[in-house]
N, C-alpha and C positions, 0 to 999 in steps of 0.2 A: 504494500500500500504506500509506504513512505517513498519508495523509489519512483512510483508513478507520479505522486504529487510533486516531488522535487523536480522530476523531468519536465512536468507541465509548467512549473513556475520558472525554471531556468530558460526554457524555450520562449515563454512569453516575454521575459525580460530581454532576451537576445533580440526578439522581434520588435522591441520598442515600448513595452509596457512599463509604466512607472510604478505600478502596483499589480500584484497578482495573488490570487488564492486558489486553492484546489481542494475539493471535497471528494474523497474516494468513499463510495458507499457499497456495502455488501449487505443485501437484504434477503433474508430467508423467511419463507412462510410455509406452514404445514397446516392442513385442514383434514380432520378425520371426523366422520359421523357414522352412526348406526341407527337403524330404524327397524323395530320389531325383529331383532335377531339377524338382520342383514346389513352388510356394509353399504353405506350410502355414498359417502365421499371419502376418497383417499387421494389427496393431492399435495404436492410439494413443489415449490418454485424457488428460484434464486435469481437475484438481479445484482449484477456487479458492474460498476461503471465509475466514471470520473466526470466531474463538472469543473470547469476552469473559468474563473471570472477575472477580468483585467480592467485596468484603466490605461488607455493609450490615447495620446493626443487630447487628453482632458475629458474623455468619454468612456462609458462602460461598454464592455463587450463580454459575451458569455457563449460558451460552447460546451457540449458534453459528448461523451462517447462510451461505448462498451468495448471498443477495440483497445484492449489493454496490453499493447506491445509498445516498445519505445517509439516506433514510427507512428502508431495510432495516437498516442498521447501528444507527441510533438505536433501532429496535424491538428489535433483538437485545440492546442494552445495557439497555434498559428491562426486558426479560424476565429478564436476569441479576439485576438488582436486585430484581425481584419474587420470584424464586426464593430469593434470599438472605433477604428479609423473611419469606417463608413458612418457610424453614429455621430462622429465629431463634426461632420458636415452640417448637421442640423442642430447642433447644440447652441444654447444661448450663453452658457458660461461653462468654465471648466469644473469638473467634479473635484471637490475638495474634501478629503477625509479628515475627520476629527483626529487629533493626536491620540494614539493608543499605545499602551505598553505591549511588550511581547509576553505571550502566555505559553507556557509549556505544561501540559497537564494530561492526566488520564482519568477517566471517570467510567464507572460501571455501576448500573443499578444493582441493588442486592437481589440475589436469587439463590435458591438452594442447589438446583440442578439445571443445566442447560438442556431444554427439552429435545434439542437436536442430537444430543449424545445418548438419548434413550431410544432404543430400537422401536421403529414404528409398530412392529408386531406386538411388543409389550404394551404400548399405548392402546392399540386396537383390542387386545385381549382384555384390558381393563374396561374399556367401553362396552364390549360385548358382555362381560360379566355383570356390569351395572344394568344393562338392558335386560338380561335374563332375570335379575332380581326384580326389576320393575314389572315384568310380565307375570311374575308369580302372584302379584297382588290382585285379589278378586276385583273385577270391575274395570281393570285397566285394559283399554282396547288399543292404545297407541303408546309405544315406548320409544323414545328418541334420546340420543345422547350425542354430544359432539365435543371436540377439542380443537382449539385454534391456537397456534403458536407463531410468534414472530421474533426474529433476532436481527437487530440492526447494528451493524458495526460501521462506524464513520470515523474517518480521519480528516481533519481540517489542518491545512498547512498554508501559511501566508508568506509573502516576500518580506514582511517585517520581522520574520523569525518565529512567529507563533506556530505551535504544533499541539493540537488537541485531539486526543483519541477517545472515543466513546463507544461503549457497548451497552445496548439496551435490549433486554430479553423480556 
């Protein structure tokens, strides 16, 4: 993650950006559901990419990509600078950032277990067992259960030296 962010910022600066920041995001989702003893939903997705924001010629530019190769990140940064240059044509005044300190930090919300480290089969077995217990109750005609998980890992790096890594589960 850090290499991609640094490559993006270095490329943007070489292309003429006076400021650049990059956010690398790794987002995972898992959805599991059961209904009356049958599996309804079993889906998992992952999204991984980088967004690069720059100031060049006094205007903002932004681009993003999921092409996480050196060349892909460099092209993304170059596109962000090109967009800023194009935006500068219509600007009324230069973007001025408020003075800000450099921050280096890591944050993670508290959790006992990362649900993505628990096998899907175990989570599904738990749902099916709960479903079975619900259907044992006299008068129950519909038993449903579901689990939904998300894990978001984000790295923010800026040209002023900030680096903030977050994990939210």
